[in-house]
C-alpha positions as CSV (number, residue, x, y, z in Angstrom):
1,X,5.7,13.0,8.0
2,X,7.3,11.0,10.8
3,X,8.3,7.5,9.8
4,X,8.9,4.6,12.1
5,X,12.5,3.4,12.3
6,X,13.6,-0.2,12.8
7,X,17.3,0.2,13.5
8,X,18.0,-3.0,15.4
9,X,15.8,-5.2,13.3
10,X,17.2,-4.0,9.9
11,X,20.8,-4.2,11.3
12,X,20.3,-7.9,12.0
13,X,18.9,-8.9,8.7
14,X,21.2,-11.0,6.5
15,X,22.2,-9.7,3.1
16,X,21.5,-11.5,-0.2
17,X,21.8,-10.8,-3.9
18,X,19.8,-11.6,-7.0
19,X,22.3,-14.4,-7.8
20,X,22.3,-15.9,-4.3
21,X,21.6,-19.6,-4.3
22,X,20.4,-20.0,-0.7
23,X,17.6,-18.3,1.2
24,X,18.3,-16.7,4.5
25,X,14.8,-17.7,5.4
26,X,11.5,-18.2,3.5
27,X,9.0,-15.5,2.9
28,X,6.7,-17.1,5.3
29,X,9.4,-17.1,8.0
30,X,10.3,-13.5,7.3
31,X,6.6,-12.5,7.4
32,X,6.3,-14.0,10.9
33,X,9.3,-12.2,12.4
34,X,8.5,-9.0,10.4
35,X,5.0,-8.7,11.8
36,X,6.3,-9.0,15.3
37,X,8.4,-5.9,14.8
38,X,6.2,-3.6,12.7
39,X,4.1,-0.8,14.0
40,X,0.4,-1.0,13.2
41,X,0.4,1.5,10.4
42,X,3.3,-0.1,8.7
43,X,1.8,-3.6,9.1
44,X,-1.3,-2.3,7.2
45,X,0.9,-1.3,4.3
46,X,2.6,-4.7,4.2
47,X,-0.8,-6.3,4.3
48,X,-1.5,-4.9,0.9
49,X,1.4,-6.9,-0.5
50,X,0.2,-10.2,1.1
51,X,-3.4,-9.6,0.0
52,X,-2.3,-11.0,-3.3
53,X,-2.6,-14.5,-1.8
54,X,-6.0,-13.6,-0.4
55,X,-7.3,-12.7,-3.9
56,X,-6.5,-16.2,-5.0
57,X,-7.9,-17.7,-1.8
58,X,-11.1,-15.7,-2.1
59,X,-11.8,-16.8,-5.6
60,X,-11.1,-20.4,-4.6
61,X,-13.5,-20.3,-1.7
62,X,-16.3,-18.8,-3.7
63,X,-16.0,-21.8,-6.0
64,X,-15.3,-24.4,-3.3
65,X,-15.3,-23.7,0.4
66,X,-13.0,-26.7,1.0
67,X,-10.4,-25.6,-1.5
68,X,-6.7,-25.7,-0.6
69,X,-5.5,-22.2,0.1
70,X,-2.2,-20.3,-0.2
71,X,-0.6,-19.8,3.2
72,X,0.7,-16.3,3.0
73,X,-2.6,-14.4,3.0
74,X,-3.7,-11.9,5.6
75,X,-7.0,-13.6,6.3
76,X,-7.7,-17.2,7.4
77,X,-10.1,-19.6,5.8
78,X,-12.6,-18.9,8.5
79,X,-12.3,-15.2,8.2
80,X,-12.8,-15.3,4.4
81,X,-15.8,-17.7,4.6
82,X,-17.4,-15.7,7.4
83,X,-17.0,-12.5,5.3
84,X,-18.5,-14.2,2.3
85,X,-21.5,-15.3,4.4
86,X,-22.0,-11.8,5.9
87,X,-21.8,-10.1,2.5
88,X,-24.4,-12.5,1.2
89,X,-26.7,-12.0,4.1
90,X,-26.1,-8.5,5.3
91,X,-24.5,-6.8,2.3
92,X,-21.3,-6.1,4.3
93,X,-18.5,-8.1,5.9
94,X,-18.9,-5.9,9.0
95,X,-15.1,-5.8,9.3
96,X,-13.3,-2.5,8.9
97,X,-10.1,-4.4,8.0
98,X,-11.7,-6.4,5.2
99,X,-10.9,-4.6,1.9
100,X,-13.8,-3.0,0.2
101,X,-12.6,-4.4,-3.1
102,X,-13.3,-7.9,-1.7
103,X,-16.8,-6.9,-0.7
104,X,-17.4,-5.4,-4.1
105,X,-16.1,-8.6,-5.8
106,X,-18.2,-10.9,-3.6
107,X,-21.3,-8.9,-4.3
108,X,-20.7,-9.0,-8.1
109,X,-20.0,-12.7,-7.9
110,X,-23.2,-13.4,-5.9
111,X,-25.4,-11.2,-8.2
112,X,-24.4,-13.0,-11.3
113,X,-24.3,-16.7,-12.3
114,X,-20.6,-17.0,-12.0
115,X,-20.4,-20.3,-13.8
116,X,-22.7,-19.3,-16.6
117,X,-21.3,-15.9,-17.3
118,X,-18.5,-15.7,-19.8
119,X,-16.4,-13.5,-17.6
120,X,-12.8,-13.8,-16.4
121,X,-13.3,-13.4,-12.7
122,X,-9.6,-13.8,-12.0
123,X,-8.8,-10.8,-14.2
124,X,-11.5,-8.8,-12.5
125,X,-10.2,-9.5,-9.0
126,X,-6.6,-9.0,-10.1
127,X,-7.6,-5.6,-11.5
128,X,-9.3,-4.6,-8.3
129,X,-6.3,-5.7,-6.3
130,X,-3.9,-3.6,-8.4
131,X,-6.1,-0.6,-8.0
132,X,-6.1,-1.2,-4.2
133,X,-2.3,-1.4,-4.2
134,X,-1.8,1.7,-6.3
135,X,-4.0,3.7,-3.9
136,X,-1.6,2.9,-1.0
137,X,-0.6,6.1,1.0
138,X,3.0,5.2,0.5
139,X,4.9,6.2,-2.7
140,X,7.1,3.2,-2.9
141,X,4.3,0.7,-2.5
142,X,2.0,2.6,-4.9
143,X,4.7,2.8,-7.6
144,X,5.6,-0.9,-7.1
145,X,2.1,-2.0,-7.8
146,X,2.1,0.4,-10.8
147,X,5.3,-1.2,-12.1
148,X,4.0,-4.7,-11.9
149,X,0.7,-3.8,-13.5
150,X,2.5,-2.1,-16.4
151,X,4.9,-5.0,-16.9
152,X,2.1,-7.5,-16.9
153,X,0.0,-5.5,-19.4
154,X,2.9,-4.8,-21.7
155,X,3.9,-8.4,-21.8
156,X,0.2,-9.5,-22.2
157,X,-0.1,-7.2,-25.2
158,X,3.1,-8.4,-26.8
159,X,2.2,-12.0,-26.5
160,X,-1.4,-11.4,-27.5
161,X,-0.2,-9.8,-30.7
162,X,2.2,-12.6,-31.3
163,X,-0.6,-15.2,-31.1
164,X,-3.2,-13.1,-32.8
165,X,-5.4,-12.7,-29.7
166,X,-7.6,-9.8,-28.6
167,X,-5.2,-7.4,-26.9
168,X,-7.9,-5.3,-25.3
169,X,-9.3,-8.3,-23.5
170,X,-6.1,-9.2,-21.7
171,X,-5.1,-5.8,-20.5
172,X,-6.3,-5.2,-17.0
173,X,-6.7,-2.0,-14.8
174,X,-7.4,1.4,-16.0
175,X,-4.3,3.5,-15.5
176,X,-2.7,5.6,-18.2
177,X,-0.6,2.8,-19.6
178,X,-3.5,0.4,-19.8
179,X,-5.7,3.0,-21.6
180,X,-2.9,3.8,-24.0
181,X,-2.3,0.1,-24.9
182,X,-6.1,-0.5,-25.5
183,X,-6.3,2.7,-27.7
184,X,-3.2,1.8,-29.8
185,X,-3.3,-2.0,-30.4
186,X,-2.2,-1.6,-34.0
187,X,0.9,0.6,-33.2
188,X,4.3,-1.1,-32.9
189,X,4.9,0.0,-29.3
190,X,1.1,0.3,-28.5
191,X,1.5,4.1,-28.4
192,X,3.8,3.9,-25.3
193,X,6.5,6.4,-24.7
194,X,10.0,4.9,-24.0
195,X,11.0,8.0,-22.1
196,X,8.0,7.6,-19.7
197,X,8.5,3.8,-19.4
198,X,12.2,3.5,-19.1
199,X,12.1,-0.3,-19.1
200,X,10.0,-0.5,-22.3
201,X,12.8,-1.3,-24.7
202,X,14.4,-3.8,-22.3
203,X,11.0,-5.5,-21.8
204,X,10.4,-5.7,-25.5
205,X,13.8,-7.3,-26.1
206,X,13.3,-9.7,-23.2
207,X,9.9,-10.9,-24.7
208,X,11.9,-12.1,-27.7
209,X,14.2,-14.3,-25.6
210,X,13.9,-17.9,-26.8
211,X,15.0,-19.4,-23.5
212,X,11.9,-19.4,-21.4
213,X,13.7,-19.7,-18.1
214,X,16.1,-16.8,-18.9
215,X,13.2,-14.7,-20.1
216,X,11.3,-14.9,-16.8
217,X,14.5,-14.4,-14.8
218,X,15.3,-11.2,-16.8
219,X,11.8,-9.9,-16.1
220,X,12.4,-10.4,-12.4
221,X,15.8,-8.6,-12.7
222,X,13.9,-5.5,-13.9
223,X,11.8,-5.7,-10.7
224,X,14.9,-6.2,-8.6
225,X,16.8,-3.4,-10.1
226,X,13.8,-1.1,-9.8
227,X,13.7,-1.8,-6.0
228,X,17.4,-1.1,-5.6
229,X,17.2,2.2,-7.5
230,X,14.1,3.4,-5.7
231,X,15.4,2.7,-2.1
232,X,18.9,4.0,-2.4
233,X,18.3,6.5,0.4
234,X,16.0,4.4,2.5
235,X,17.5,3.0,5.7
236,X,15.8,1.3,8.6
237,X,12.3,2.4,7.5
238,X,9.3,0.6,6.0
239,X,10.4,1.3,2.5
240,X,13.6,-0.6,3.1
241,X,11.7,-3.5,4.7
242,X,9.2,-3.6,1.9
243,X,11.9,-3.8,-0.7
244,X,13.7,-6.5,1.3
245,X,10.5,-8.5,1.3
246,X,9.9,-8.1,-2.4
247,X,13.5,-9.1,-3.2
248,X,13.2,-12.1,-0.8
249,X,10.1,-13.2,-2.7
250,X,11.9,-13.0,-6.0
251,X,14.9,-14.9,-4.6
252,X,12.6,-17.6,-3.1
253,X,11.0,-18.1,-6.5
254,X,14.3,-18.8,-8.2
255,X,15.9,-20.8,-5.5
256,X,13.0,-23.2,-5.7
257,X,12.6,-23.1,-9.4
258,X,14.7,-25.2,-11.8
259,X,14.8,-24.9,-15.6
260,X,12.1,-27.5,-16.2
261,X,9.7,-25.8,-13.8
262,X,10.5,-22.5,-15.4
263,X,9.1,-23.9,-18.7
264,X,5.9,-24.9,-16.9
265,X,5.5,-21.5,-15.2
266,X,5.9,-19.7,-18.5
267,X,3.2,-22.0,-20.1
268,X,0.9,-21.1,-17.3
269,X,1.5,-17.4,-17.9
270,X,0.7,-17.8,-21.5
271,X,-2.4,-19.9,-20.7
272,X,-3.6,-17.2,-18.4
273,X,-3.5,-14.5,-21.1
274,X,-6.7,-15.8,-22.4
275,X,-8.7,-18.8,-21.1
276,X,-9.7,-21.6,-23.5
277,X,-7.5,-20.4,-26.4
278,X,-5.1,-23.0,-27.8
279,X,-1.7,-21.5,-28.3
280,X,0.8,-23.3,-30.6
281,X,3.8,-24.8,-28.9
282,X,7.1,-22.9,-29.5
283,X,9.8,-24.7,-31.3
């Protein structure tokens, strides 16, 4: 299948590495210039990446229509609020560009007493988002979403076992890896095959890292290396630009994050494993 090429744009992009200490530009700045260059079909692919911010924004607006929103989303506050209203009144957002997963989530939210129900709405929406990403008609994007879903589920299972939490309740999605973990919560490696998941042993070792800052950084290094390995033969195409975007997002995180903030981020990750469960502080 013919793929768009972006020779001049890619040739002018500055290089950076995982250990760079300065950003060539922020993700928001790159998004602005990137979207000016992309063809419509490629922009729709990249939209799937930035919809992560929209999942957060949608949930916030369902709870409070004046909530402060993340700025990197695809949809504006007005577009999201209008879609919520239309789904409520008409049963549909009446917008072909509005993801069906969002319509589905809004309907489920409106049909139930969201505050009274003992349901993790964030996990539900995150699961829908990963499913949407994995369905992308682009192999790299689909596998990137799969990678991140698997990493998140494996770590959630490891930490849940460590703190004696319900493993099945923290695993999201329904792919092969998620199903295997849920079916093998008592097994040492959750029934997972190290040959199938080449980063399993590395991820397990990283989870034992006592330095929280280094632990998170090593997890991001897995992601970075995966992007490098899976775009070796991609030049000037959307795959190259997608990998560039993902790596820029990783770099932006660490340029902005100091060791003290790294501790806070990790505590938030643990807290999100299961709401309202008190986890003992680590020594």
